[in-house]
C-alpha positions as CSV (number, residue, x, y, z in Angstrom):
1,M,96.9,84.7,58.8
2,K,94.3,87.4,58.7
3,N,93.4,89.1,62.0
4,L,89.7,88.6,62.6
5,L,89.4,91.1,65.5
6,L,87.0,94.0,65.4
7,P,88.3,97.6,65.4
8,Y,89.2,99.1,68.7
9,P,86.1,101.3,69.1
10,W,83.9,98.2,69.3
11,K,85.4,97.5,72.7
12,F,83.6,100.6,74.1
13,V,80.3,99.4,72.6
14,G,80.9,96.1,74.3
15,M,81.6,97.7,77.6
16,L,78.5,99.8,77.3
17,L,76.3,96.7,76.5
18,A,77.9,94.7,79.3
19,F,77.4,97.5,81.8
20,I,73.7,97.9,80.8
21,G,73.4,94.1,81.1
22,V,74.9,94.1,84.6
23,I,72.4,96.8,85.6
24,F,69.5,94.9,84.2
25,A,70.8,91.7,85.9
26,V,70.8,93.5,89.3
27,L,67.3,94.8,88.6
28,Y,66.1,91.3,87.5
29,L,67.7,89.4,90.4
30,W,67.2,91.7,93.3
31,F,64.2,93.8,92.3
32,D,62.2,91.3,90.3
33,F,62.4,93.4,87.1
34,R,59.9,92.1,84.5
35,F,58.7,93.2,81.2
36,T,56.3,91.2,79.0
37,M,56.3,91.3,75.3
38,P,55.3,89.1,72.4
39,V,58.2,87.0,71.1
40,F,58.7,84.5,68.2
41,A,59.8,81.1,69.5
42,V,61.3,78.4,67.3
43,F,60.9,76.0,70.2
44,S,59.3,76.6,73.6
45,S,58.6,74.1,76.3
46,F,56.9,75.3,79.5
47,L,53.5,73.7,80.3
48,E,53.2,72.6,76.7
49,T,55.7,72.2,73.8
50,K,55.3,74.8,71.1
51,M,57.2,75.3,67.8
52,F,57.2,78.3,65.5
53,V,54.8,80.4,67.6
54,I,54.4,83.9,68.8
55,F,53.4,84.3,72.5
56,S,53.9,86.8,75.3
57,T,56.5,86.1,77.9
58,N,58.7,87.9,80.5
59,F,61.6,89.1,78.2
60,A,63.8,90.5,81.1
61,D,66.0,87.4,81.5
62,E,66.5,87.1,77.7
63,L,67.4,90.8,77.6
64,V,70.0,90.4,80.4
65,L,71.6,87.3,78.7
66,F,71.6,89.0,75.3
67,L,73.2,92.2,76.6
68,L,75.9,90.4,78.6
69,T,76.7,87.9,75.9
70,S,77.0,90.5,73.1
71,G,78.8,93.0,75.3
72,L,81.4,90.4,76.5
73,G,81.8,89.1,73.0
74,L,82.5,92.5,71.6
75,I,85.1,93.2,74.3
76,V,86.8,89.8,73.7
77,F,87.0,90.2,70.0
78,S,88.0,93.8,69.7
79,K,91.6,95.0,69.1
80,E,93.6,96.7,71.7
81,K,94.5,100.4,71.1
82,I,98.0,99.4,70.1
83,E,98.2,96.0,68.5
84,S,101.4,94.0,68.3
85,E,102.4,90.5,67.4
86,Y,103.2,89.7,71.1
87,L,99.5,90.2,71.9
88,D,98.6,87.3,69.6
89,S,100.7,85.0,71.9
90,V,99.1,86.6,75.0
91,R,95.7,86.0,73.5
92,F,96.5,82.4,72.9
93,K,97.8,81.8,76.4
94,A,94.8,83.6,77.9
95,L,92.4,81.5,75.8
96,A,94.2,78.2,76.9
97,K,94.0,79.2,80.6
98,A,90.4,80.3,80.2
99,L,89.4,77.0,78.6
100,I,91.1,75.0,81.3
101,S,89.6,77.1,84.1
102,N,86.1,76.9,82.5
103,I,86.4,73.1,82.2
104,I,87.4,72.8,85.9
105,L,84.4,75.0,86.8
106,L,82.1,72.8,84.8
107,L,83.5,69.6,86.2
108,G,83.2,70.9,89.7
109,S,79.6,71.9,89.0
110,I,78.8,68.5,87.7
111,L,80.2,66.8,90.7
112,F,79.1,69.2,93.5
113,V,76.1,71.2,92.4
114,F,72.6,69.7,91.9
115,G,69.1,70.6,91.0
116,S,68.2,74.2,90.1
117,G,71.7,75.3,91.3
118,F,73.2,73.3,88.4
119,I,70.9,75.1,85.9
120,S,72.2,78.4,87.4
121,M,75.8,77.2,86.9
122,L,75.0,76.4,83.3
123,V,73.7,80.0,82.9
124,V,76.9,81.3,84.6
125,N,78.8,79.2,82.0
126,L,77.4,81.4,79.3
127,F,79.7,84.2,80.5
128,S,82.5,82.4,82.4
129,L,84.7,81.6,79.5
130,S,84.6,85.3,78.3
131,I,85.2,86.5,81.8
132,F,88.1,84.1,82.5
133,Y,89.6,85.0,79.1
134,L,89.4,88.8,79.8
135,C,90.9,88.3,83.3
136,F,93.8,86.2,82.0
137,F,94.4,88.4,79.0
138,Y,94.7,91.6,80.9
139,F,96.7,89.9,83.7
140,L,99.2,88.3,81.3
141,K,99.4,91.5,79.2
142,K,100.3,93.5,82.3
143,K,102.7,90.8,83.6
144,E,104.5,90.5,80.3
145,S,104.7,94.2,79.7
146,D,106.1,94.7,83.2
147,Q,108.7,92.0,82.5
148,F,109.6,93.6,79.2
149,T,110.1,97.1,80.8
150,S,112.1,95.7,83.7
151,K,114.5,94.0,81.2
152,N,115.1,97.2,79.3
153,E,116.0,99.2,82.4
């Protein structure tokens, strides 16, 4: 099976985009960062429903979401510096654990979070799978490499 991962240097591009996204998220959430620009919308529904129109809107939240999503995506789908077959199994285990954790997070949100808080949880869900995956991947990678080195001593 062909490995569909991006080359290792893309991980740094992803880290840079994610870092900039976190900075903009802080500016947006705590300092009310805004910047208005014209955008093309396939579908927009605020006070009225519009389709295939250009209008001006605050683009700060879209910028934050785009930077975080693209940055985390590049990190998740980039190769490690030294690739090995055992990393494929670590990736699979991390993905399975991340999916289970994400489903538990969503089910908990459905049962216990209501109103605009639930919408916030849906926004968090845009990143939670990637974040869970990265946490599990690096934890399992470290754990399995520690086990491997302790067996060889």
